[in-house]
C-alpha positions in Angstrom: -33.7 4.4 81.3 -30.8 6.9 80.6 -28.4 4.1 80.3 -30.7 2.2 77.9 -31.2 5.3 75.8 -27.5 5.9 75.6 -26.9 2.2 74.6 -29.5 2.5 71.9 -28.0 5.8 70.7 -24.5 4.3 70.7 -25.8 1.2 68.8 -27.6 3.4 66.2 -24.5 5.6 65.8 -22.4 2.5 65.4 -24.8 1.2 62.7 -24.6 4.6 61.0 -20.8 4.6 61.1 -20.8 1.1 59.7 -23.1 2.0 56.8 -21.0 5.1 56.0 -17.9 3.0 56.1 -19.4 0.4 53.9 -20.6 3.1 51.5 -17.1 4.6 51.4 -15.6 1.2 50.8 -18.0 0.6 48.0 -17.2 3.9 46.4 -13.5 3.3 46.8 -13.7 -0.2 45.3 -15.7 1.2 42.4 -13.1 3.9 41.9 -10.3 1.4 42.0 -12.1 -0.9 39.5 -12.8 2.1 37.2 -9.2 3.2 37.4 -8.0 -0.3 36.5 -10.5 -0.5 33.7 -9.4 3.0 32.4 -5.8 2.0 32.6 -6.4 -1.2 30.7 -8.4 0.7 28.1 -5.6 3.2 27.8 -2.9 0.6 27.5 -5.0 -1.3 25.0 -5.5 1.9 23.0 -1.8 2.6 22.9 -1.2 -1.0 21.7 -3.8 -0.7 19.0 -2.5 2.7 17.9 1.1 1.4 17.8 0.0 -1.8 16.0 -2.0 0.2 13.4 0.9 2.5 12.8 3.2 -0.4 12.3 0.8 -2.2 10.0 0.2 1.1 8.1 3.9 1.4 7.5 4.2 -2.2 6.5 1.2 -1.9 4.1 2.5 1.3 2.6 6.1 0.2 2.1 5.3 -3.2 0.8 3.1 -1.6 -1.7 5.8 -0.2 -3.9 9.0 -1.1 -5.5 12.2 -0.6 -3.7 10.8 -0.5 -0.2 11.6 -3.0 2.6 8.8 -5.4 2.9 6.1 -3.6 3.2 2.3 -3.3 -0.9 2.1 -2.6 -3.3 2.3 -3.2 -3.7 -0.8 -3.7 -1.7 -1.5 -7.3 -2.5 -4.4 -7.3 -5.0 -6.2 -10.0 -3.0 -6.3 -10.9 0.7 -6.1 -14.6 -0.4 -2.7 -14.3 -2.2 -0.9 -17.6 -1.6 2.8 -18.1 -1.8 3.7 -19.7 -5.1 0.1 -19.7 -6.4 -1.9 -17.6 -8.8 -5.2 -16.3 -7.5 -8.3 -15.6 -9.5 -8.8 -15.4 -13.3 -5.3 -14.4 -14.4 -5.2 -13.5 -18.1 -3.5 -16.2 -20.2 0.2 -15.7 -20.7 -0.3 -16.6 -24.3 -1.9 -13.3 -25.0 1.5 -11.6 -25.5 2.3 -14.1 -28.3 6.0 -14.1 -27.4 6.5 -11.0 -29.4 7.3 -7.3 -29.0 4.3 -4.9 -28.6 4.4 -1.2 -29.2 2.1 1.6 -28.3 1.6 4.9 -26.5 0.9 5.7 -22.9 -0.4 9.2 -22.1 0.0 10.6 -18.6 -2.0 13.8 -18.5 -0.9 15.3 -21.8 2.6 13.7 -21.8 2.8 11.1 -24.6 5.2 8.2 -23.8 6.1 5.7 -26.5 6.2 2.2 -25.0 7.6 -1.2 -26.0 6.5 -4.4 -24.3 8.6 -7.6 -24.2 6.2 -10.5 -24.6 9.2 -12.9 -25.0 11.0 -12.2 -21.7 8.0 -11.4 -19.6 5.0 -13.2 -21.3 2.8 -13.3 -18.2 3.2 -9.7 -17.1 2.9 -8.4 -20.7 -0.2 -10.5 -21.3 -1.8 -9.0 -18.1 -1.0 -5.5 -19.1 -2.3 -6.0 -22.7 -5.5 -7.6 -21.5 -6.2 -4.8 -19.0 -5.3 -2.2 -21.6 -7.7 -3.7 -24.2 -10.4 -3.8 -21.6 -9.8 0.0 -21.0 -9.0 -0.7 -17.3 -6.1 1.8 -17.2 -8.1 4.6 -18.8 -11.2 4.1 -16.7 -12.2 5.9 -13.5 -9.5 5.6 -10.9 -6.7 5.5 -13.4 -4.6 7.8 -11.2 -0.9 7.4 -10.8 -0.9 7.6 -7.1 2.8 7.4 -6.2 5.9 9.3 -7.1 9.4 8.8 -5.6 12.2 11.3 -5.8 14.9 9.8 -3.7 18.5 9.7 -4.8 18.3 5.9 -5.6 14.6 5.5 -6.6 12.9 7.7 -9.1 9.7 6.3 -10.4 5.9 6.8 -10.8 3.5 4.0 -9.9 0.1 3.6 -11.5 -2.8 1.2 -12.1 -4.4 0.6 -8.7 -8.1 -0.2 -8.7 -9.1 2.7 -6.5 -6.6 5.2 -7.8 -5.0 5.5 -4.4 -2.8 2.5 -4.4 -5.2 -0.1 -3.2 -8.3 -2.1 -4.3 -8.7 -5.7 -5.5 -9.0 -6.3 -9.2 -9.8 -10.0 -8.6 -6.6 -11.7 -9.5 -2.9 -11.9 -8.6 -0.1 -13.7 -10.3 3.5 -14.8 -10.5 6.2 -15.8 -10.8 8.6 -12.9 -11.3 10.0 -12.6 -14.8 13.0 -10.8 -16.4 14.3 -9.4 -13.0 17.6 -7.5 -13.1 20.0 -9.5 -11.0 21.9 -6.4 -9.9 18.7 -4.5 -8.9 19.4 -1.7 -11.4 16.4 -0.5 -13.3 17.5 1.9 -16.1 15.6 5.1 -16.9 12.4 4.2 -18.9 11.9 0.8 -17.3 8.3 -0.4 -17.1 7.9 -3.0 -14.3 5.2 -4.7 -12.2 4.7 -3.5 -8.7 4.0 -6.1 -6.0 3.9 -6.8 -2.3 6.3 -9.0 -0.3 4.9 -12.1 -2.1 6.2 -12.6 -5.7 2.7 -13.8 -6.5 1.1 -10.5 -5.5 1.6 -8.9 -8.9 -1.6 -7.6 -10.4 -2.6 -4.4 -12.2 -0.1 -2.0 -10.7 3.0 -1.1 -12.5 5.8 1.5 -12.2 7.9 3.5 -14.6 11.4 4.7 -13.7 12.2 8.2 -15.0 15.9 8.0 -14.0 18.2 5.1 -13.2 16.8 3.4 -10.1 18.5 1.0 -7.7 16.1 -1.4 -5.9 17.2 -4.0 -3.3 17.6 -7.3 -5.2 17.5 -9.3 -2.0 13.7 -8.9 -1.8 13.3 -10.7 -5.1 13.2 -7.8 -7.5 10.4 -6.7 -9.9 9.3 -8.0 -13.3 10.5 -5.8 -16.1 8.1 -6.1 -19.0 8.6 -3.0 -21.1 10.5 0.2 -21.7 9.7 3.9 -22.5 10.9 4.6 -26.0 10.1 8.4 -26.2 8.7 11.3 -24.1 10.5 10.6 -20.9 12.1 14.1 -20.8 8.6 15.7 -21.1 7.4 13.5 -18.2 10.3 14.7 -16.0 9.8 18.4 -16.8 6.0 18.4 -16.7 5.2 15.9 -13.9 8.2 14.5 -11.9 9.9 17.9 -11.4 6.7 19.0 -9.7 7.7 16.9 -6.7 5.9 14.9 -4.1 3.1 15.9 -1.8 4.6 16.0 1.8 4.0 12.6 3.5 4.1 11.6 7.1 5.3 8.2 6.0 8.4 8.8 3.9 10.1 11.9 2.5 10.3 11.9 -1.3 7.7 9.2 -1.6 4.0 10.0 -2.0 1.3 11.4 -4.3 2.7 13.6 -7.0 2.1 17.3 -6.5 0.8 17.4 -10.1 -2.2 15.0 -10.1 -1.4 12.4 -12.8 -3.7 10.2 -14.7 -3.5 7.7 -17.6 -5.6 9.6 -20.2 -4.8 7.3 -23.1 -3.2 3.9 -23.7 -2.8 2.0 -26.9 -0.9 -1.3 -27.6 -0.5 -3.3 -30.9 
């Protein structure tokens, strides 16, 4: 009987040891699986963050003039196609092939403007059409971007959301009246765009000092000039500098919030 009891006890203990072993194995397997999952999630997270950071830089730098393509300029539409207008682009005949004059007021700084409907009929027509519809003086008319680098001194305005983005519903091309040497004299008014020449839309920029932009990217459509008030703009807005940016030094929102408060063309 003693031998039988010992045998039963040994068998029971063996079964208990097996259960404990199997339990430990299950826990270990679960931990290994969880570690692998966590590692995969961590790696995926790093990839996503790196990708987003890259895309953010590409988006930001394409958004404006003079930056290696990156947008806008932000492209006005996600459906921008190479070599093709998108949406209801204002007719290029609006400009009438003539010179237009007017006044563009940024905050309280009055800038005289002249638009060239002969050399840049499509861009001029778009600007005139949006001006007559009070787009530029409506809510969101912020000039969201100022650059103060040695080679690029400009302010960029006209985005839908006032922050450099938004979709007005159309984009257009081709480029017109582009300086072959990439030099944009002080007082130049030109269309902002993304990497695609047909991504021009509502955004434009004004150079407040001679600006050199890489001509190998295609350049930017020049459709007008500032005829007066540029010195006031420099002293009252541009000299205020740029809000510190994590993306690029000397390129960001102006320290002095700037809006288009009035715009007339005739």
